[in-house]
One Martini backbone bead per residue (centre of mass of N, CA, C, O) as a GRO file, in nm:
protein
  182
    1MET     BB    1   9.386  11.458   8.314
    2ILE     BB    2   9.446  11.175   8.152
    3THR     BB    3   9.598  11.131   7.852
    4LYS     BB    4   9.733  10.974   7.574
    5ASP     BB    5   9.962  11.233   7.562
    6SER     BB    6  10.056  11.222   7.868
    7GLY     BB    7  10.354  11.169   7.911
    8ALA     BB    8  10.520  10.935   8.042
    9PRO     BB    9  10.465  10.614   8.103
   10ALA     BB   10  10.536  10.614   8.410
   11VAL     BB   11  10.364  10.856   8.491
   12ARG     BB   12  10.092  10.744   8.402
   13ALA     BB   13  10.101  10.490   8.580
   14ILE     BB   14  10.131  10.630   8.855
   15VAL     BB   15   9.883  10.815   8.846
   16SER     BB   16   9.666  10.596   8.794
   17THR     BB   17   9.732  10.429   9.047
   18GLY     BB   18   9.682  10.655   9.251
   19LEU     BB   19   9.384  10.699   9.182
   20ALA     BB   20   9.287  10.413   9.245
   21ALA     BB   21   9.388  10.412   9.540
   22ALA     BB   22   9.226  10.668   9.640
   23VAL     BB   23   8.939  10.494   9.604
   24GLY     BB   24   8.992  10.188   9.689
   25ALA     BB   25   9.079   9.992   9.489
   26PRO     BB   26   9.075   9.646   9.402
   27LEU     BB   27   9.377   9.545   9.269
   28GLY     BB   28   9.530   9.276   9.338
   29LEU     BB   29   9.878   9.302   9.402
   30ARG     BB   30   9.847   9.064   9.610
   31PRO     BB   31   9.862   8.801   9.769
   32PRO     BB   32   9.645   8.589   9.604
   33ARG     BB   33   9.536   8.772   9.371
   34LEU     BB   34   9.780   8.789   9.191
   35TRP     BB   35   9.769   8.488   9.099
   36SER     BB   36   9.492   8.505   8.974
   37GLY     BB   37   9.563   8.725   8.768
   38LEU     BB   38   9.779   8.559   8.623
   39ARG     BB   39   9.603   8.324   8.533
   40PHE     BB   40   9.383   8.477   8.381
   41GLY     BB   41   9.579   8.646   8.205
   42ALA     BB   42   9.720   8.410   8.059
   43VAL     BB   43   9.470   8.298   7.923
   44ALA     BB   44   9.386   8.557   7.782
   45PHE     BB   45   9.642   8.599   7.623
   46GLY     BB   46   9.623   8.342   7.453
   47LEU     BB   47   9.342   8.393   7.328
   48VAL     BB   48   9.397   8.669   7.201
   49ALA     BB   49   9.646   8.603   7.029
   50THR     BB   50   9.505   8.383   6.865
   51GLY     BB   51   9.277   8.559   6.752
   52VAL     BB   52   9.452   8.766   6.603
   53ALA     BB   53   9.601   8.566   6.426
   54GLY     BB   54   9.340   8.463   6.286
   55LEU     BB   55   9.253   8.748   6.165
   56THR     BB   56   9.476   8.762   5.938
   57ALA     BB   57   9.290   8.588   5.733
   58VAL     BB   58   9.129   8.843   5.702
   59PRO     BB   59   9.136   9.063   5.456
   60ARG     BB   60   9.036   9.325   5.599
   61VAL     BB   61   9.224   9.304   5.840
   62ARG     BB   62   9.491   9.285   5.689
   63GLN     BB   63   9.459   9.561   5.553
   64GLY     BB   64   9.453   9.725   5.815
   65MET     BB   65   9.738   9.635   5.901
   66ASN     BB   66   9.881   9.746   5.646
   67ASP     BB   67   9.776  10.056   5.704
   68ARG     BB   68   9.917  10.079   5.955
   69LYS     BB   69  10.093  10.285   6.162
   70ILE     BB   70  10.423  10.274   6.245
   71PRO     BB   71  10.628  10.357   6.461
   72PRO     BB   72  10.958  10.461   6.467
   73ASP     BB   73  10.962  10.302   6.766
   74PRO     BB   74  10.883   9.979   6.819
   75VAL     BB   75  11.016   9.911   7.088
   76ARG     BB   76  10.880  10.126   7.260
   77TRP     BB   77  10.594  10.045   7.191
   78LEU     BB   78  10.615   9.744   7.303
   79ALA     BB   79  10.763   9.811   7.594
   80LEU     BB   80  10.584  10.088   7.682
   81GLU     BB   81  10.326  10.200   7.548
   82ILE     BB   82  10.144   9.952   7.571
   83PRO     BB   83  10.183   9.828   7.867
   84VAL     BB   84  10.203  10.110   8.028
   85ALA     BB   85  10.055  10.362   7.884
   86THR     BB   86   9.801  10.182   7.824
   87ALA     BB   87   9.717   9.925   7.983
   88TRP     BB   88   9.779  10.010   8.272
   89THR     BB   89   9.649  10.288   8.272
   90GLU     BB   90   9.359  10.204   8.178
   91GLU     BB   91   9.306   9.996   8.401
   92MET     BB   92   9.326  10.192   8.637
   93LEU     BB   93   9.104  10.387   8.536
   94PHE     BB   94   8.868  10.175   8.466
   95ARG     BB   95   8.899   9.915   8.665
   96GLY     BB   96   8.970  10.080   8.906
   97LEU     BB   97   8.840  10.361   8.938
   98LEU     BB   98   8.565  10.356   8.774
   99GLN     BB   99   8.446  10.087   8.867
  100THR     BB  100   8.439  10.152   9.164
  101VAL     BB  101   8.261  10.407   9.149
  102ALA     BB  102   8.026  10.284   8.979
  103VAL     BB  103   7.943  10.061   9.176
  104ARG     BB  104   7.874  10.248   9.410
  105ALA     BB  105   7.657  10.419   9.242
  106LEU     BB  106   7.512  10.164   9.046
  107GLY     BB  107   7.627   9.893   9.088
  108PRO     BB  108   7.705   9.561   8.974
  109THR     BB  109   7.567   9.607   8.689
  110PHE     BB  110   7.604   9.921   8.595
  111GLY     BB  111   7.898   9.989   8.656
  112PRO     BB  112   8.046   9.814   8.440
  113LEU     BB  113   7.888   9.940   8.206
  114ALA     BB  114   7.988  10.231   8.240
  115GLN     BB  115   8.291  10.174   8.199
  116ALA     BB  116   8.258  10.052   7.914
  117VAL     BB  117   8.144  10.300   7.778
  118ALA     BB  118   8.377  10.488   7.847
  119PHE     BB  119   8.591  10.320   7.701
  120GLY     BB  120   8.472  10.348   7.421
  121LEU     BB  121   8.474  10.666   7.411
  122TRP     BB  122   8.787  10.702   7.454
  123HIS     BB  123   8.836  10.586   7.137
  124ILE     BB  124   8.755  10.809   6.935
  125PRO     BB  125   9.023  10.958   6.870
  126ASP     BB  126   9.163  10.711   6.754
  127ALA     BB  127   8.970  10.651   6.523
  128ARG     BB  128   9.007  10.925   6.382
  129ARG     BB  129   9.318  10.922   6.346
  130VAL     BB  130   9.308  10.624   6.175
  131GLY     BB  131   9.014  10.578   6.025
  132ASP     BB  132   8.809  10.448   6.196
  133PRO     BB  133   8.519  10.341   6.295
  134VAL     BB  134   8.355  10.472   6.552
  135LEU     BB  135   8.127  10.278   6.628
  136GLY     BB  136   8.295  10.018   6.617
  137THR     BB  137   8.502  10.105   6.830
  138VAL     BB  138   8.308  10.150   7.066
  139VAL     BB  139   8.192   9.865   7.074
  140VAL     BB  140   8.451   9.696   7.097
  141THR     BB  141   8.574   9.849   7.345
  142GLY     BB  142   8.329   9.813   7.527
  143VAL     BB  143   8.336   9.507   7.538
  144ALA     BB  144   8.624   9.487   7.638
  145GLY     BB  145   8.569   9.645   7.900
  146TRP     BB  146   8.378   9.437   8.016
  147VAL     BB  147   8.574   9.200   8.015
  148PHE     BB  148   8.789   9.333   8.188
  149GLY     BB  149   8.602   9.371   8.430
  150TRP     BB  150   8.545   9.073   8.473
  151LEU     BB  151   8.835   8.987   8.522
  152ALA     BB  152   8.876   9.159   8.775
  153ARG     BB  153   8.647   9.037   8.943
  154ARG     BB  154   8.711   8.728   8.914
  155SER     BB  155   9.024   8.750   9.010
  156GLY     BB  156   9.088   9.019   9.198
  157SER     BB  157   9.262   9.151   8.952
  158VAL     BB  158   9.409   9.389   8.737
  159LEU     BB  159   9.613   9.203   8.590
  160ALA     BB  160   9.430   9.053   8.396
  161PRO     BB  161   9.350   9.299   8.211
  162VAL     BB  162   9.634   9.386   8.148
  163LEU     BB  163   9.710   9.129   7.990
  164ALA     BB  164   9.478   9.136   7.783
  165HIS     BB  165   9.535   9.418   7.672
  166THR     BB  166   9.823   9.365   7.588
  167ALA     BB  167   9.763   9.132   7.397
  168PHE     BB  168   9.596   9.285   7.195
  169ASN     BB  169   9.794   9.517   7.122
  170GLU     BB  170  10.049   9.350   7.065
  171SER     BB  171   9.937   9.149   6.853
  172ALA     BB  172   9.844   9.369   6.657
  173ALA     BB  173  10.120   9.500   6.616
  174VAL     BB  174  10.275   9.252   6.520
  175ALA     BB  175  10.088   9.181   6.287
  176ALA     BB  176  10.133   9.446   6.133
  177MET     BB  177  10.437   9.408   6.093
  178VAL     BB  178  10.422   9.140   5.941
  179VAL     BB  179  10.237   9.223   5.710
  180GLN     BB  180  10.428   9.460   5.610
  181ARG     BB  181  10.680   9.263   5.546
  182ARG     BB  182  10.529   9.087   5.312
   0.00000   0.00000   0.00000
């Protein structure tokens, strides 16, 4: 199984994409679904980045950003780790592979819910590592997982949730770096 610490970003992305393709996940990476994924993803990217920027005005959020540990190589973090090793890989695993399998097994209502719960639980080690509240992390990432799943279904392309996921993680990372530099 792919873990958050396994391998180089490209290897993680290739393996997760291969697993999603192996179950016949409707990835929507060819036109016209690709264009739909880009449109939905671009709108989601803008909304998410704006929301994260607005949250920096909340003292508790800003303090959390100030306390966040920035990796020693922020360029690699922003250019590879977040978009490729995290967003692409997790979207292929959860919205590609798991959502496809869960919808087949549990139907169109409970399948997406199951992948969202699994996505929330996947983030428990992260919450523990950085000292975030576990329950809050599971709930927030579970809701995000459901929204990402909705984006994938609505747009017909996994690219939409990849862009939304990237937007959330990248904008939070950039916001933390900006807050820490002030």
